[in-house]
C-alpha positions as CSV (number, residue, x, y, z in Angstrom):
1,M,132.1,144.9,-3.7
2,L,133.5,141.4,-4.0
3,L,136.7,142.6,-2.3
4,M,134.7,144.1,0.6
5,M,132.8,140.9,1.1
6,I,136.1,138.9,1.2
7,L,137.6,141.4,3.7
8,Q,134.4,141.1,5.8
9,G,134.7,137.3,5.7
10,F,138.4,137.4,6.6
11,A,137.8,139.7,9.6
12,I,135.2,137.3,10.9
13,G,137.2,134.2,9.8
14,S,140.5,135.4,11.4
15,F,139.3,134.0,14.6
16,C,139.1,130.6,12.9
17,L,142.6,130.9,11.5
18,G,143.9,131.3,15.1
19,A,141.8,128.3,16.1
20,C,143.3,126.2,13.3
21,A,146.8,127.0,14.6
22,G,145.7,126.1,18.2
23,G,144.1,122.9,17.0
24,L,147.1,121.9,14.9
25,T,149.6,122.4,17.8
26,G,147.2,121.4,20.6
27,G,147.9,117.6,20.4
28,A,151.7,118.1,20.7
29,I,151.3,120.6,23.5
30,Q,149.0,118.4,25.6
31,N,151.2,115.3,25.0
32,K,154.2,117.2,26.2
33,H,152.7,119.1,29.1
34,G,149.7,117.1,30.1
35,R,146.0,117.9,30.0
36,V,145.9,120.2,33.1
37,R,149.0,122.3,32.2
38,T,147.6,122.7,28.7
39,M,144.4,124.1,30.1
40,L,146.6,126.5,32.1
41,I,148.3,127.6,28.9
42,T,144.9,128.0,27.2
43,D,143.6,130.3,30.0
44,L,146.7,132.5,29.8
45,V,146.3,132.9,26.1
46,F,142.6,133.7,26.5
47,I,143.4,136.4,29.0
48,V,146.1,138.0,26.7
49,G,143.8,137.9,23.7
50,S,141.0,139.5,25.7
51,A,143.2,142.3,26.7
52,V,144.4,142.9,23.1
53,I,141.0,142.9,21.6
54,G,139.4,144.9,24.5
55,L,142.0,147.7,24.1
56,S,142.2,147.6,20.3
57,Y,142.4,151.0,18.6
58,D,142.4,149.9,15.0
59,Q,141.3,147.1,12.7
60,A,144.7,145.4,12.7
61,Q,144.8,145.1,16.5
62,L,141.2,143.8,16.5
63,I,142.0,141.1,14.1
64,L,145.2,140.2,16.0
65,G,143.1,139.9,19.2
66,R,140.7,137.6,17.4
67,I,143.5,135.5,16.1
68,I,145.0,135.1,19.7
69,I,141.6,134.3,21.2
70,G,141.0,131.9,18.3
71,F,144.3,130.1,19.1
72,A,143.1,129.7,22.7
73,C,139.8,128.3,21.4
74,G,141.5,125.8,19.1
75,L,143.8,124.7,21.9
76,G,140.9,124.4,24.3
77,G,138.9,122.5,21.6
78,V,141.6,119.9,21.7
79,V,142.3,119.6,25.5
80,A,138.8,120.1,27.0
81,P,137.1,117.2,25.1
82,T,140.2,115.0,25.5
83,Y,140.3,115.5,29.3
84,L,136.5,115.1,29.8
85,G,136.6,111.9,27.6
86,E,139.5,110.5,29.6
87,I,138.2,111.1,33.1
88,A,134.5,110.2,32.6
89,T,133.1,106.8,33.2
90,V,131.8,104.9,30.2
91,E,128.2,105.4,31.4
92,S,128.6,109.2,31.9
93,R,130.9,110.0,29.0
94,G,128.0,111.4,26.8
95,T,126.6,113.5,29.5
96,M,130.1,115.0,30.2
97,G,130.5,115.8,26.5
98,A,127.0,117.3,26.2
99,M,127.7,119.5,29.3
100,H,130.7,120.9,27.5
101,Q,128.5,121.9,24.6
102,L,125.9,123.3,27.0
103,F,128.4,125.7,28.6
104,L,129.5,126.8,25.1
105,V,126.0,127.7,24.0
106,T,125.3,129.3,27.4
107,G,128.4,131.5,26.8
108,L,127.0,132.3,23.4
109,L,123.7,133.4,24.9
110,I,125.4,135.6,27.5
111,S,127.5,137.2,24.7
112,N,124.4,137.9,22.7
113,L,122.7,139.5,25.7
114,A,125.8,141.5,26.5
115,G,125.9,142.6,22.8
116,L,122.4,143.9,23.0
117,A,123.1,145.9,26.1
118,W,126.5,147.2,25.2
119,S,126.7,147.3,21.4
120,S,127.6,151.0,21.2
121,P,130.9,152.6,22.1
122,P,132.5,152.1,24.5
123,G,130.4,149.2,25.7
124,W,131.6,146.9,23.0
125,R,135.1,146.9,24.6
126,V,133.5,145.5,27.8
127,V,131.8,142.8,25.8
128,L,135.1,141.8,24.0
129,A,137.1,141.9,27.2
130,L,134.6,139.6,28.9
131,N,136.3,136.7,27.1
132,G,139.0,136.7,29.7
133,V,136.6,136.3,32.7
134,P,135.8,132.6,32.3
135,A,139.5,131.9,31.6
136,L,140.5,133.7,34.8
137,I,137.9,131.7,36.8
138,Q,139.2,128.4,35.4
139,L,142.8,129.5,36.0
140,L,142.0,129.9,39.7
141,L,140.1,126.6,39.9
142,L,142.7,124.5,38.0
143,P,144.6,123.5,41.2
144,T,141.5,121.6,42.4
145,I,141.5,119.1,39.5
146,V,143.8,116.1,38.9
147,E,145.6,115.0,35.8
148,S,144.0,112.4,33.5
149,P,144.7,108.9,34.6
150,R,144.9,107.7,31.0
151,Y,147.5,110.3,30.2
152,L,149.6,109.4,33.3
153,I,149.4,105.7,32.4
154,S,150.4,106.4,28.8
155,K,153.5,108.1,30.3
156,G,154.3,105.1,32.6
157,R,153.3,107.0,35.7
158,T,151.0,104.3,37.0
159,S,151.3,105.2,40.7
160,D,150.2,108.8,40.0
161,A,147.5,107.5,37.7
162,R,146.0,105.2,40.4
163,G,145.9,108.2,42.8
164,S,144.1,110.3,40.1
165,M,141.7,107.5,39.4
166,R,140.8,107.0,43.0
167,T,140.2,110.8,43.4
168,L,137.9,110.9,40.3
169,R,136.0,107.7,41.4
170,K,135.7,108.7,45.1
171,G,132.6,107.0,46.5
172,F,132.7,104.2,43.8
173,D,133.1,100.6,44.7
174,E,136.9,100.1,45.1
175,K,136.9,96.8,43.2
176,M,135.2,98.4,40.3
177,V,137.7,101.2,40.3
178,E,140.7,98.8,40.4
179,A,139.1,96.8,37.6
180,E,138.7,99.9,35.4
181,F,142.2,101.0,36.2
182,S,143.6,97.5,35.3
183,E,141.7,97.5,32.0
184,V,143.2,100.8,31.0
185,V,146.7,99.7,32.0
186,E,146.3,96.4,30.1
187,F,145.2,98.2,26.9
188,L,147.9,100.8,27.0
189,L,150.8,98.9,28.5
190,G,149.9,95.3,27.7
191,P,148.4,92.3,29.6
192,T,151.5,91.7,31.7
193,Q,151.5,95.2,33.1
194,G,147.7,95.0,33.5
195,A,148.0,92.0,35.7
196,Q,150.8,93.5,37.7
197,S,148.8,96.7,38.2
198,Q,146.2,94.9,40.3
199,P,146.8,95.1,44.1
200,P,146.9,91.7,45.8
201,P,143.6,90.5,47.2
202,V,143.2,90.4,50.9
203,E,142.7,86.7,51.1
204,R,145.9,85.8,49.2
205,M,149.0,87.9,49.5
206,D,151.1,85.8,47.1
207,S,152.1,88.7,44.9
208,S,153.3,92.2,45.8
209,A,154.2,93.2,42.3
210,T,153.0,96.7,41.3
211,V,153.8,98.8,38.4
212,T,156.2,101.7,39.0
213,D,157.7,104.2,36.6
214,D,160.9,102.3,36.5
215,T,159.3,99.0,35.5
216,V,157.7,100.2,32.3
217,A,159.5,100.0,29.0
218,V,158.8,102.2,26.0
219,A,157.3,100.9,22.8
220,T,156.4,102.7,19.6
221,P,152.9,102.4,18.1
222,M,154.4,100.4,15.2
223,D,155.7,97.9,17.8
224,L,152.2,97.6,19.1
225,E,150.7,96.9,15.7
226,S,153.2,94.3,14.9
227,K,152.6,92.5,18.3
228,G,148.8,93.1,18.5
229,S,146.8,95.8,20.2
230,N,147.4,94.3,23.7
231,S,151.2,94.0,23.4
232,S,153.2,93.8,26.6
233,A,155.9,96.0,25.1
234,G,155.4,98.8,27.6
235,V,154.5,102.4,27.4
236,I,153.3,103.5,24.0
237,E,154.7,106.6,22.5
238,S,152.0,109.0,21.3
239,L,151.3,109.0,17.6
240,G,152.0,112.1,15.5
241,L,149.6,113.3,12.8
242,I,151.4,111.5,10.0
243,E,151.7,108.3,12.1
244,L,148.1,108.4,13.0
245,F,146.9,108.1,9.4
246,R,149.5,105.4,8.7
247,S,148.4,103.4,11.6
248,E,146.4,100.4,10.5
249,S,144.4,100.2,13.7
250,C,143.6,103.9,14.0
251,R,143.5,105.6,10.7
252,G,139.9,104.5,9.8
253,L,138.4,105.6,13.1
254,A,140.4,108.8,12.9
255,T,139.1,109.5,9.4
256,I,135.6,109.0,10.6
257,G,136.1,111.4,13.5
258,V,137.7,114.1,11.3
259,T,134.9,113.7,8.7
260,I,132.2,114.2,11.4
261,H,133.9,117.5,12.3
262,F,134.0,118.6,8.7
263,L,130.3,117.7,8.3
264,Q,129.4,119.7,11.4
265,Q,130.6,122.8,9.7
266,A,129.4,121.8,6.3
267,T,125.8,122.1,7.6
268,G,126.4,125.9,7.4
269,I,125.6,126.4,11.1
270,N,128.3,129.0,11.7
271,G,127.5,130.9,8.5
272,L,124.0,131.3,10.0
273,V,125.5,132.2,13.4
274,Y,127.9,134.9,12.0
275,Y,125.3,136.5,9.6
276,S,122.0,135.6,11.3
277,T,121.3,139.3,12.3
278,S,121.9,140.6,8.8
279,F,120.2,137.6,7.2
280,L,117.1,137.9,9.4
281,G,117.2,141.6,9.1
282,N,116.3,141.3,5.5
283,V,113.1,139.5,6.5
284,F,112.1,141.0,9.8
285,G,114.0,144.3,10.1
286,A,117.2,145.0,12.0
287,D,115.6,145.5,15.5
288,N,113.5,142.4,15.3
289,S,116.3,140.3,13.9
290,K,118.5,141.0,17.0
291,L,115.7,139.7,19.3
292,I,115.2,136.6,17.1
293,T,118.9,135.9,17.2
294,V,118.9,135.9,21.0
295,G,115.7,133.7,20.9
296,V,117.5,131.2,18.6
297,T,120.4,131.0,20.9
298,L,118.1,130.5,23.9
299,C,116.5,127.7,21.9
300,S,120.0,126.1,21.4
301,V,120.5,126.2,25.2
302,V,117.2,124.5,25.9
303,V,117.7,121.8,23.3
304,T,121.3,121.2,24.5
305,M,119.8,120.6,28.0
306,L,117.6,118.0,26.4
307,S,120.7,116.5,24.7
308,V,122.4,116.3,28.1
309,Y,119.4,114.1,29.2
310,L,119.2,112.0,26.1
311,I,122.8,111.5,25.1
312,D,123.5,108.6,27.5
313,R,120.0,107.1,27.0
314,I,119.9,107.0,23.2
315,D,122.6,105.6,20.9
316,R,124.9,108.2,19.2
317,R,124.0,107.0,15.6
318,P,120.2,107.7,15.8
319,L,120.9,111.0,17.4
320,L,123.3,112.1,14.7
321,I,121.1,110.9,11.9
322,T,118.1,112.7,13.4
323,S,120.2,115.9,13.8
324,F,121.5,115.8,10.2
325,T,118.0,115.1,8.9
326,G,116.4,117.9,10.9
327,I,119.1,120.4,9.7
328,G,118.5,119.3,6.1
329,V,114.7,119.6,6.3
330,S,114.9,123.0,8.0
331,S,117.3,124.3,5.3
332,F,114.8,123.5,2.6
333,L,112.0,125.1,4.6
334,L,114.1,128.2,5.2
335,T,114.7,128.5,1.4
336,I,111.0,128.0,0.6
337,G,110.0,130.6,3.3
338,A,112.5,133.1,2.0
339,Y,111.4,132.8,-1.6
340,T,107.7,133.0,-0.8
341,N,108.1,135.8,1.6
342,M,106.7,133.8,4.4
343,G,108.4,135.4,7.4
344,T,106.8,133.0,9.9
345,L,108.1,129.9,8.0
346,V,111.6,131.5,7.9
347,A,111.6,132.1,11.6
348,V,110.3,128.6,12.4
349,A,112.9,127.1,10.0
350,V,115.8,129.0,11.7
351,F,114.6,127.8,15.1
352,M,114.4,124.2,13.8
353,Y,117.9,124.6,12.2
354,F,119.5,125.5,15.5
355,A,117.4,123.0,17.5
356,A,118.4,120.1,15.2
357,F,122.0,121.1,15.4
358,A,122.0,121.4,19.2
359,L,120.4,118.0,19.6
360,A,123.5,116.0,18.5
361,M,125.7,117.8,15.9
362,G,126.7,120.3,18.5
363,P,128.0,118.0,21.3
364,I,128.7,114.7,19.7
365,P,131.6,115.5,17.2
366,W,133.6,116.9,20.2
367,L,132.8,113.9,22.2
368,I,133.2,111.1,19.7
369,I,136.9,111.5,19.0
370,S,137.7,110.4,22.6
371,E,135.3,107.4,22.1
372,L,137.0,106.3,18.9
373,L,140.7,106.6,19.6
374,P,143.0,105.2,22.3
375,T,145.1,107.6,24.5
376,Y,148.2,107.2,22.4
377,A,146.3,108.3,19.3
378,L,143.9,110.7,20.9
379,S,146.0,113.9,20.9
380,A,146.9,113.6,17.2
381,G,143.3,112.7,16.4
382,S,141.9,115.6,18.4
383,S,144.4,118.0,16.6
384,A,143.3,116.7,13.2
385,A,139.6,117.0,14.0
386,T,139.9,120.4,15.6
387,T,141.9,121.8,12.7
388,M,139.4,120.4,10.3
389,N,136.5,121.9,12.3
390,W,138.0,125.4,12.5
391,G,139.4,125.3,9.0
392,S,135.9,124.4,7.6
393,N,134.5,127.1,9.9
394,F,136.8,129.6,8.4
395,V,135.9,128.6,4.8
396,V,132.1,128.8,5.6
397,G,132.5,132.2,7.2
398,L,134.6,133.5,4.3
399,V,132.3,132.2,1.5
400,F,128.9,132.6,3.1
401,P,128.4,136.3,2.2
402,I,129.7,135.5,-1.3
403,L,127.3,132.5,-1.7
404,T,124.3,134.5,-0.4
405,K,125.2,137.3,-2.8
406,S,125.5,135.0,-5.9
407,M,122.9,132.3,-5.0
408,G,120.6,134.2,-2.7
409,N,118.5,132.1,-0.3
410,A,119.3,129.0,-2.5
411,T,122.6,128.8,-0.5
412,F,120.7,126.8,2.1
413,I,119.8,124.2,-0.4
414,L,123.5,123.5,-0.7
415,F,123.8,123.2,3.1
416,G,120.7,121.1,3.3
417,T,122.0,118.6,0.7
418,T,125.2,118.3,2.6
419,S,123.3,117.5,5.8
420,F,121.4,114.7,4.1
421,L,124.8,113.3,2.9
422,G,126.0,113.5,6.5
423,A,123.0,111.4,7.7
424,F,124.0,108.8,5.1
425,F,127.6,108.9,6.2
426,V,126.7,108.2,9.8
427,W,124.3,105.4,8.8
428,R,126.9,103.8,6.6
429,W,130.2,104.2,8.4
430,V,130.1,105.6,11.9
431,P,130.3,102.9,14.6
432,E,128.1,103.0,17.8
433,T,130.1,104.1,20.8
434,R,127.6,104.6,23.6
435,N,128.4,102.5,26.7
436,R,131.4,101.0,24.9
437,T,135.0,101.5,25.8
438,V,137.6,102.6,23.2
439,E,139.1,99.2,23.6
440,Q,135.7,97.5,22.7
441,V,135.2,99.9,19.7
442,M,138.6,99.1,18.3
443,A,138.4,95.3,19.0
444,Q,135.0,95.0,17.3
445,R,136.0,97.0,14.2
446,R,137.5,94.6,11.7
447,P,140.5,95.7,9.6
448,S,138.4,95.7,6.5
449,Q,136.1,98.3,8.1
450,Q,138.9,100.7,9.1
451,S,138.3,103.1,6.3
452,P,135.0,104.8,5.5
453,A,136.0,104.8,1.9
């Protein structure tokens, strides 16, 4: 029996193993090929994985397809939030990140509805093959988007970066666009290059200096730390994973971001997602549990829409603390309802669980990494956070059936306690990032505060 539960958990968790691999390699891939080309690679892997899983004829091929699609999800989990965080204005960064989560839960809702309609052979093959449709649509639309200006600046391609910035900020005041561009150049390349990057004002044409790819030197991150965060050493080489956690200026913020991703999964949300139908079936019956699962996903979509509205109007910290606290309370209510056979309380608690998660713990972890780390550390930080997220997801999916078998409904007491600890972690160590640039977050965080430990 135990072996069967482990195999069931592995079959479900194999997707997460692929995602771990995608997350671990995603930073290096997007550093080498850029954000847009990495999205292209992600789409191609999605399409291949969808074909493998849709045409699977045995369990091994099904698991292989899940691993391939998982790799694409892990890679996309690195590049999509990175790209959105880099192209968004400071004021709209939260909304962009929440929209990313909104499309994720909308996709989950569509999958649930498709599963209800086509759950029997051969309809399930259609459901699984549908994974490739959004990837194909994005593949066709990729030529319409521009590369991230921050990425181009980090590579010394400031002329291309200015063109991308102007395209992204079309309709904005030109002076504000140039000021934003110069601020990014100054932070990444140093104050000298930042000053040179500004075009000469109309009233005084005393300087025609501009930054070109040939005028930018290359500096290592260690050079930057030895000379200060605004060194004029030139282009900063991107940090690797080991260098990231050795960096005095970045390791504390990176640790906070990675911990938030761990805590997202430690709430047990994906254990409930994976096994919600079977779990609720024990309370309401199999047929009713499927409908409740769809209803819960619809609730997530609605609350995520609310998050899109709130996320740039309310600070990140209060939203995260509220989300963690709501998950903790609903976990205990779920346990009480299950032990007292109060089906209505169980249903209400499950809806509260998903709603509290969708409010902040769904979108903010994917958003906050790009708000904490500069471009030269962002790829490594995103890789570390994505790997932690999907690795924790795999562990939860693997042990959830074992925990529910041994602990019963008391399993959610464990997840609830972890959620309350998450609220304390945010209150104690997570800095506020709303309406603040990465440069401001790093500048205002003293060296003594770099580690949450």
